[in-house]
Each structure stands twice: as C-alpha cells, then as structure tokens.
C-alpha positions in Angstrom: 0.0 0.0 0.0 2.9 2.4 0.8 4.6 1.6 -2.5 1.3 2.2 -4.4 0.8 5.6 -2.6 4.4 6.6 -3.4 4.0 5.6 -7.0 0.8 7.6 -7.3 2.4 10.6 -5.6 5.4 10.4 -7.9 3.1 10.3 -10.9 1.1 13.2 -9.7 4.2 15.3 -8.9 5.7 14.5 -12.4 2.4 15.6 -14.0 2.4 18.9 -12.1 6.0 19.6 -12.8 5.7 18.8 -16.5 2.7 21.0 -17.1 3.8 24.3 -18.6 1.6 27.4 -18.7 0.7 28.2 -22.3 0.4 32.0 -22.6 -0.2 33.6 -25.9 1.5 36.7 -27.3 0.0 39.8 -25.8 -1.6 38.2 -22.8 -1.6 40.2 -19.6 0.2 38.2 -16.9 -0.5 39.0 -13.2 2.0 38.3 -10.5 1.1 38.2 -6.9 3.3 40.4 -4.7 4.1 40.9 -1.1 1.3 39.7 1.2 -1.3 39.6 -1.7 -1.8 43.4 -1.2 -1.2 44.1 -4.9 -0.4 42.5 -8.2 2.4 43.2 -10.7 1.4 43.1 -14.4 3.3 42.4 -17.5 2.8 41.4 -21.1 3.7 38.0 -22.4 5.9 38.3 -25.6 7.0 34.7 -25.9 9.6 34.2 -28.7 8.8 37.6 -30.4 12.1 39.5 -30.9 12.6 43.2 -30.1 15.6 45.6 -29.8 17.2 45.6 -26.3 15.8 42.2 -25.5 18.1 39.6 -23.9 18.1 35.9 -24.5 15.3 34.2 -22.6 13.3 37.4 -22.1 9.6 36.6 -22.6 7.7 39.4 -20.8 7.6 43.2 -21.1 6.8 45.3 -18.0 7.8 48.1 -15.7 10.6 46.8 -13.6 13.6 47.9 -11.5 15.1 47.1 -8.2 14.2 50.6 -7.1 10.4 51.2 -7.3 10.9 54.9 -8.2 13.3 54.1 -11.1 11.0 51.7 -12.8 11.2 51.6 -16.6 9.7 49.7 -19.4 11.9 46.6 -20.0 12.0 42.9 -20.8 12.2 40.2 -18.2 11.9 36.4 -17.8 8.7 34.7 -16.7 10.8 31.8 -15.2 12.2 34.3 -12.6 8.7 35.1 -11.4 6.4 33.0 -9.2 2.6 32.9 -8.8 1.7 34.1 -12.2 -1.6 33.8 -14.1 -3.2 35.0 -17.3 -5.3 38.1 -16.5 -6.9 39.4 -19.7 -9.8 40.9 -17.6 -11.2 43.2 -20.3 -11.3 40.7 -23.1 -15.1 40.0 -22.8 -16.2 43.3 -21.4 -19.6 44.1 -22.7 -20.4 47.6 -21.4 -21.1 51.1 -22.4 -17.9 51.4 -24.5 -15.9 49.1 -26.6 -12.6 47.5 -25.4 -10.8 45.6 -28.1 -7.8 43.3 -27.9 -5.1 44.6 -30.2 -3.9 42.5 -33.1 -0.4 41.1 -32.8 0.9 43.9 -35.0 -0.8 46.5 -32.8 0.6 45.0 -29.7 4.1 44.9 -31.2 3.8 48.6 -32.3 2.7 49.6 -28.7 5.6 47.8 -27.2 8.0 49.5 -29.6 6.4 52.9 -28.7 7.0 52.2 -25.0 10.6 51.1 -25.7 11.2 54.4 -27.4 9.2 56.6 -25.0 8.6 55.0 -21.6 6.6 57.3 -19.3 8.1 58.0 -15.9 6.6 55.5 -13.4 3.9 57.0 -11.2 2.2 54.7 -8.7 -1.3 56.0 -9.3 -1.2 57.3 -12.9 1.4 55.3 -14.8 2.1 51.9 -13.3 2.6 48.3 -14.5 -1.2 47.8 -14.9 -1.5 50.9 -17.0 1.3 49.7 -19.2 -0.2 46.2 -19.7 -3.7 47.4 -20.5 -2.3 50.1 -22.9 -0.4 47.4 -24.8 -3.2 44.9 -24.9 -6.2 47.1 -25.3 -4.8 50.6 -26.2 -6.5 51.9 -23.0 -4.4 52.8 -20.0 -6.4 51.6 -17.0 -5.6 50.4 -13.5 -8.5 48.9 -11.7 -6.1 47.9 -8.9 -5.7 51.7 -8.2 -9.4 52.2 -8.1 -10.1 49.1 -6.0 -7.4 50.0 -3.5 -8.1 53.8 -3.3 -11.8 54.4 -3.8 -14.4 53.6 -1.1 -15.6 50.0 -1.6 -19.2 51.1 -2.4 -17.8 53.1 -5.4 -16.1 50.1 -7.1 -18.2 47.1 -6.2 -18.1 45.5 -9.6 -16.0 45.6 -12.7 -18.9 47.2 -14.6 -19.3 50.0 -12.1 -15.5 50.6 -12.1 -15.4 50.8 -15.9 -18.4 53.1 -15.9 -16.7 55.4 -13.4 -13.5 55.3 -15.6 -15.6 56.1 -18.7 -17.2 59.1 -17.0 -13.8 60.3 -15.9 -12.4 59.8 -19.4 -15.1 61.9 -20.8 -14.4 64.6 -18.2 -10.6 64.7 -18.5 -10.4 63.8 -22.2 -7.7 61.8 -23.9 -4.1 62.7 -24.0 -2.8 62.0 -27.4 -2.3 58.3 -28.2 -2.3 57.3 -24.6 -5.8 57.6 -23.1 -5.4 57.7 -19.3 -7.7 58.7 -16.5 -7.5 58.1 -12.8 -10.9 57.0 -11.5 -9.8 58.0 -8.0 -10.7 61.6 -9.0 -14.2 60.9 -10.1 -16.8 62.8 -7.9 
C-alpha cells in the first residue's frame, strides 16, 4: 500500500512539474506580490524579438530594483512566481468598446514604449496601465481604483469601468495614450 501511494504521488508530482503554462503573445500576466496586497502586471511576448531584448526574455513590464526608477523593459517569466493570465477586459460588454489589439498593434505599442517609456507613477502610470495600454490601447488600472476608492464606489467591474468612462469623458484623452484616474471621479 505504501509503495502504491508513493508511485501515485510520484506520478502526480511528475504531471504537475511537466505542465507548462501556455500563454499567448500579448496576454496580460498578473504576478502576486508581497502579502497579496497588490499584483504586478506584464505582457507575455514569448519568442517575439525586439531591440534591447536579452536571450530568454519573454515578458515586457515596468521593472527595476528601485520602485521609483522603474522603466519599461523585458524580463523572464521563469524568474517570477505565482503568475496567471489576467486578460480581464477581453469579454467586457459595457457602455464602450474595449478591443484586444492585433499582434501587429501589440508589437507597435511595445515599440512605442521602448522608445518613450513614461516615468513611473504609482497611481497614474504603473505596470497595470502599461499592460492594459499594450493589450487594449487603453491605460487603465483597476487595482488603483479598488485600492483607493471607497468600496461602495467600485463594487463591480462594470461599475468601475463606468466610473472610468465618466472620468475619461471629463478629463479627455491625452494623445495616443488615453489615461484617466478614477480616483478623482466625484
């Protein structure tokens, strides 16, 4: 009986270790961070090649050892733990259209950010803003809203996006990079 349990455990462990996560080019990847208080976001680029990319780099994100010196750069998924696909706006059916970019559009947005990476700002230009801009061409950080606005203001994704849309209409779009901080919605 012990031998059978050991064999089953070994088979299960082998299956778990041999499973690889299959992300697609342009997927938003969420990484749990310290104490589950917040998530870090990046874009999966797989084998796509870009200037300044090192061998083995398969994600694009804001990163640095010093939070305040974050910059748009490539990294390696294998160096991260606790990651999941998080394309949370893919099936949004609300008062405005959110569209997943084509591979060419995603590539173009990454190249734009490589050339002109905005200075990192925790509430207005963070890793989630970067990831949603690249995937959807909309700079949005629900994590900021959910963490900063009273809970009754952001109880659901639909309500959060509605508040963002109202804010967007009020503050307008800034060039190619639509941004709006729902924290300021009154």
